[in-house]
N, C-alpha and C positions, 0 to 999 in steps of 0.2 A: 468958509471951508470947515468941514468936520475934521477935527483933530483927534486922533486915537493915539494914546500913549500906553504902551505895554511894558511892564516891568517883569523881568524873569530872574529867577535864582536857580542856577544849575540847570537851566533849560525849562524849568517849571514856571508857569505863569503865576505871579504873585498878585498882580494888580492890572486892571484895565481901566483907563479913564477915557471917556469920550466927551468932547465938548464942542460947542459952537454949532452954527447952522451951515448947511452946505451952500446955500445961495443958488441952487440949481433951478428953483422955481419959486413962485409966490408962496407965502405962508399958507399952509394947508394944502398946497399942490406940489410940494417939493418931493419928488420921488426918491432922491438920494437920502434926504433926512428920514423919510418914511421907511426906507429899506434898512438904514442903520439902526433906527429905533426898533424896528421889528426884530432884527437879529439880536440886539442887546437885551430888550425886554423879554423876548422868548428865552434867551439864555439865563437871565435872572430867574425866571419862572422854573426852568428845568433844574437849575442848581438848587433852588429853594425846595423843590419837591424831592430831588434825588439825594442831596447831601446838605440838608438844612443847617447843619452845624459848621460847615466848612467855609462859608463866605459871609461877608458883610456887604450890604448894598446901599448906595445913595442914588436917588432918582429925583432930579430937579429939572426945571426948564433948561434945555440945552446943555444938560450935564448928567452923565451916568458914571458911576464908579462901582466896580466890582473888585473886592479885595479878599484874597484868601486869608483866613485866620488859622486854618489847620492844613497841613500837608495832606492832600487826598488825591489818589490816583484818578478817581472818577471826575472830580472837579477839574483836574488838570486836563484830562481828555476833552471834557466839554468846553473848557476855555480855549483850548487849541482849535477845536472845531469852529468856535466863534471867530478866532483870529483868521482862520482860512476863509471863512465866509466874507469877512470884512476885506481881506486881501483881494479876493475875487472882485468885490465891488470897486476897490481902488483901481484895479486894472482897467475897468470900463469907464470910471469917472475920476481919473487922476487929477483933474482940475478942481474937484469938489471934496475929496477926502484924502487925508494924508495919515500914514501910520508910522510912528516912531517906536521901534522895538529895541529895548535896552536891557542888557544883562547887568544886574546889580549884585 
């Protein structure tokens, strides 16, 4: 199961961690993993282009982390967009993706 952990401060997203594999299909054929990866990597690219100083990124096998290092309205809007995309996926694939949203 893909596990998404979102940390917020005063409603603003500070960190998104995505880990593990969905198990929806065979390796290389897993549509849930592919969808989550596309959303997350696309968001990393958008953040890096639009607000390169605002976030740090970690990308490894079965692990993605996006962490805000500066408060930035554009970064927060983009990250909230990613959250809504992942939430929509969770509605359709609840057995394969879980989202933990935490205010810190």
